[in-house]
C-alpha positions, 0 to 999 in steps of 0.5 A: 875360169877365175883368176888365181888368188894372189899370195900373201906376198903379192897382196902385200906388194900391191898394197905397198904400191897403192900406198905409194900412189896415195902418198902423192895426194895432198890436202885440198886436191880434187882426186879421180878414183879408179875402178877394180881391185887394185884401185880399191886398195888405193881408195881404202888408203885414201879413206884412212888418211882422211880418217886420221887427219893426214888429209883434209879438204879433198873431193873425189870423182868416182869412175864407176858405180861400184867405186862411187858406192865404195867411196860413200861407204868409206866417207870420201867426199864426192864431186857431182857426176857432171865433173864441175872442176878439173882434177889434180890427180887420178889413181887407177889400175890397168890391165896391160902396160907397155914400155911407154906406159900406154895401157889397155883398160876396161877389163871391169867394164868401166873404160868410158868413165875411167877415160873421162876421169883420166882426161880431166886430170892433170896427173894420172897415177897407175897402180899395178902388179908386174904381170900387167907389164907387156912388151906390146899392147895386145900381147896378153889382153883384148881391147875392150870397145864400148858400143851402142846396142843399136847396130852393134853387129855392124861395129863388130864387123868393122872391128873385124875388118881392122884385124880383131877377133871380136867377142860380145862380153857376157855378164854373170847371168849369161846375158850381154854385159851392160856398162854403167852407161847401158852400153855393150862391150866388144872384146877385140883380140888383135894380138900384139898391136904394131901401132897403138895410136893408129888403131886408136884413131881407126876405132874412133872413126866409127859411129856407134863406137862410144869408147875403147880401152886403149889409153895412149899417153895418159899415164904419168906415173906407174907403181908396179908391185913385183918380186923386187918390191915396188918400182916407180915408172915415169912416162918418157919425155918426148 
């Protein structure tokens, strides 16, 4: 089933949130570009600021093949894929966000590259709508786990042993979905996750698992578009 189309007001609020995130970008910065529809809004605003001269001398790193193509289309200068420099700021979206700004990402399948870009960034800024907020990760969204094709059923059994209901993600043609790196994705429904950092460590412990969609302690700022306008959340200081 296709997701419901946003109303004009919802679309306008998401656009405002993207605009607020892009306002943090300064000339001379190296920027990470996220993936998905909300991140695309930010990319478009970034390109407009370059076009008008409000921004100069930036270079970007794209977190997916689709984002790379969009950046090229809009004339945004891009860094090489080997990421020769660390990034000042990354703007991305999320599928589910808890009260401490931990996230589930990877609904579009770009979790591996998104995490590489996020970890290479001094500041990670997330743009989302209010429906992505959750009292506990896993309440509304499965955790995507990227795995090698070799032995993937073994990884599925391991994840089931951790408490997940595991589904191999399919593409539009009904064949297994392949990531930009040629891997498979297992969507793992754990339900509300009691201890996300512990689950992060448990998933990472298995050979053949390339990466997963739990983004723990990575977001610094989250701009949320909701009925009350755009709210700016900052990660709690521990």
